[in-house]
N, C-alpha and C positions, 0 to 999 in steps of 0.2 A: 368409813365403813369398809370392811373387808369383803371381798367377793371372790368366789371360786373361779379360776380361769377356764374351767371345763364346763360345768353346768350352770355357772353364774349365780349359784346359791350364795346367800349372805349369812346363813346360820352356821355356826361352828364354834371352834375354840382355838385359843392361841397357846403355843408351846414355846418355851425359851430353851434353845439348845446351844451348846458351846462348840467352837472350832477345836477339834481334837486330833486331826491328822498330824499337824505340826505342833500341837500343844500351845497354840496362842490363847485359847480359853476365852476368846471374845464371845459374847452372847448374841444370838440372832433369833428373831421371832418368826415362827411359822404359823400360818393359818391352816387348820384342818377343817375341810368342808364337812358339815353334818350330813349332807345328802349323798355325795359320791365318794367321800373319804380322801379326795386329792389334798396333798400338802403343798403349800406355796410359801416361799420366802417372802415376807411381807415388805421388806425394804432392801433394795439392791445396794450393796456398798458402793461408795463413790469410786473406789479403786479396787475392782474385783481382781485385777491382775496380780496384786500382791499376795493373793491366796493361792496362786499357782507359781510357786517359787521354782528355781532352777532344778530342784530335786523332785519336782512333780513327776509321777511315774510315766505318764504318756509322752513326756518330752525327753526322756532319757534314751539315748541311742542303744540299740542292741547290735552287736557285731556278728554278722553271719559269715561263716566260712565261705570263701570263694574257690576253694580247691575243687578240682574237677570231680574227685571221688566223693567228697562230702556233699557237694551240690547235687550230684546224681542221686545219692541216697536220700537227700532231703526232698527232692522232687518226687521220687517214688512214694515216699511216706506221705507227703502232702496230697498227692493224687489218690493214694489209698483211702485217706480220710474223706476227701471230697466226693469221690466217685464210688464209695461203698465197696471197695475191694477188701474183702474180709481179712485175709491174712496180713495185708499191709496195714490195715487199720489197727489190728491187734498189735503188730510190731511197733507202729508209731507210738501207741499209747504206752507200751512197755518201755520204750526208750525215752520219750519226752513227756509222758503224762498226758492227761486229757487236755484238749484245747476247745473250750466252749465257743471260741471264735470260729474255728473251722467246722466244728460239729453243727453249729447253727446254719452255716452255709450249706452243709451237706443235705439238710432238709429241703433245700430248694431244687435239688436235682439239676445242677448246672451243667453246661457243656462249654468246652473250650471256645474262646473267641468272644464270649459274652462281655458286655461292658458293665463294669462294677464301679460304683462310686461310694467311698467311705467318708461320711461327713463327721467332722470333729475327731479325726483319727490320730491326733498327735503326729509323731514322726512316721506313722504308718508302716511299721516294720512288717506286719503281717501281709501288707499289700505286695511286698517283694516276693513272698512265697506264692501268692496268686499269679503274679506276672511270670514267675518261673515256669508255672505249669500251663501257661497259655491263655490266661485271662487278660483282658484290657482293663486293668484295675488301676485306679488312681484315687487320691484323697484330697480333701480340703480341710483346712483348720485355720481360722482367723487368728488364733492365739499363738500359733507356732512362731518362734523367733525368726525363722527363715525357711524358704522353700527347700524341699528335700528332693534330690535327684539321684538316679542310679544309672546303670548302663542301659536301661530301657527308656530313659528320658526322665521328665519331671514326674515324681511319684506323688508328692503332696504340694498343693498350692496354698498360699497364705491368703485365702479369701473365704467369704461365707457363701451360703447357698444362693443368696439373692444376686450374686455377682457372676454366676457362671452361665454358660450357654451349652446347648446340646442335650442329648437324652441318653438314658442308661437303662439296661435291662434289670439291674438291681441297684437300688439306692439303700445304703445301710447306715445304721447308727449303733455302734457298739459302745454302750455306756457313755453316750455323748448328748442325747436328747435332754436328759435331766439337767444339763448345764446351760440350756437355752431358755430365754425368757418368754418366748411366745410360741407355744406348740401348735396352735391353730395356723399361724402364718407359716411355720416350718413345714407342716404337712401339706399346706396349699402349694408351696414351692415344690415339694416332692411331686405332687400331681403334675405340675408343669414340665418336669424333667424326666418323667418315666416314659419309657417306650410303651407302645400300645398294650403289649402283654407283660409289661414290667411289674415287678413286685418290690415292696419296701420291707426290709428286715430291720427290726428294732429290738435291741437287747438293752434292758434297763432294770434298775431296782424296782421292786414292788412293795408297797406298804402292806404287809400281810402279818403273819404270825410273829415274825421277829420285831416288827414295829410295835405291835400290841404287847409284846413281852418286855421289851427294853425301853420303849418310849424314846425320849430324847437322847438316850445312850445307844440307840440303834446305829451301828457303825455306818450304814449306807445312807443315813440322813445327811451326813457330811456337810454341815453348814460351813460357809455360805456358798460353797461351790455348786451344790445341788439346789437349783432354783425351784423346780417343780417335780414332785414325786407322785406317781400314780398308784391307785389301787387297780385291780383288774376291772372293776366297774367303771372307774373314771376313764381309763384308757380306751375301753371299748366304746364308751360314749363319745369320746373325742374322735376316734377313728371314724365312726359312723357319720358324725357331723361334718367330717372333712371329706366325705365321699369314698371312704374305704370300707372294706369288710375284712374281718380277721379270718384269714385262710387257715392258719394253724397257730398253735401256741404250746410252749412247753417251758417248764421252770428249769433253770440250770444253776441254782444256788449251791453254795458250798458251806463247809464248816466255818468259813470266815464270818458269816453272819453271827455266829455265837462267840467265837474267841475274840473277834474284834470288838463286839459289844460288851463282852465281859471286861476287856481292858478299860473301856470308857467308864464302866461302872466303878472300876478301881482307881479312876482318875489317872490312868496311864495313857499318854498319847500313842497313836499308832506307830510313829517313828521311833518311839523309845521301847516299844514292846513287840510282841510277836507270838507265834504259836509255841515257841520254846518255853514260855512261861506256864504252859499247861502240861499236865501229865499225858503220856501216851493213851491212857484209858479215857481221859477227858476228850482228847482229840478224836479218838475213835467214836465216842458217843456223839460228839458234835457232828461228825461226818455221817454217821448212821441216821441221825435225826434229820439232817439236811436232805439226804436221799429219800427218806420217807415223805418229807414235805414236798419234794419235787414230784414224786409220784402222785400226790394228792392235789397238785396244782396250787400249793400254798407256800412255795419257796419265796425267798426275799429278792430274787431276780428272775427275769423271764425273757424269752425270745418270742416275738410276735412276727408273723409274716402277714403283710397287708397286700391286698389286691384291690384295684378300683372297683367300686360298686358296679355290677353289671358285667364285669369281666369273668371269664371262665375260671372257676376255682374249685378247690377240693372241699372236703367236708367242713362246714362251719362249726366252730367251737362255741 
C-alpha cells in the first residue's frame, strides 16, 4: 500500500516517468497523494549514485577569478544584491543576470558575521561569494566526491546533517531537499541546529501549473533524483507538523519549466537539447508566462523562509 510521506494519506494515483536528464529513459513510479498532492518516488533505486554522473551540474567546478580587481568588483556586486543597495543590485543583474540564490538570501535581511549552512550544496561555489563579503558560510553534501577547501578553510564537508555539530543563524536548502528521502527527519535535524532566532530557507520545485500541464514530462519531476516533490499545501502541512511556520514565500520559477518540459514531450533529453531549439518568440512567451505565474504564487519552484513556531516572525502567508 502506498502512503503519503506528509499527510500519511493512502488514496492517490501512480505515474510512470522516465529519466530524461541524461536520456537513460528508465521508468520510475511516483505516488501522487489525493489529499495534499505530494509526489513520492515509490521505490528507491539500489544505486542512486549512478544517476548523479560526473557531469551532474552541482558537482561541476566553477572557476572564480582571484585577481584583486575582479574580486573587488565581485564583492561589491554580491553585497549590493544581499544588502539591497539599489545601484549595485541593478549593475550586478546587468552584468551577470539574476541570481535566485542570492535574491532569496536578500529576503532574510542578513548582516555580516552570520553563520550560514548550505545543505546539499554540491561544490558550494556560491558559498565562496558569501564568505568573501563576510559571512561564516559553509556547506555539507554527502554525495560530493571530496571535500572542498578555499583560502578561508573548508567550504564543503562530505557529511550529512545528522553528522554535524553546532548551530547556525540560517540553514538553507537550494534545490536539495527534494533529493532527500525523509523530509520530516531532515526538518527535525534543522530544528536541532538552528540558533534561537535562526531561520531555515528552502528553495525547491513545486508541483503546480507546470505539473498539471505536462504531467510526467514536467522537467522538474526529474526521476529518480527527485524523491519527494511538494505542493504548496503539502509543504505547509509538513512545516507546521515539524514545529515551523512559514514566515515568507515567493515563487522564482523561470522559462525552464516550459522549454525543458517541451523537450521531454518531444523525447529529447535535457543534455541533448536546450533553449536554442526554440524561437526567440517562444522563449519570450515562456518567460512572460513564468513571471506571471510567479506573481500569482503558482510558479513551479519557490523559496520558503521558515521560523520556529512561537519565534518572532513577519506576516504569515
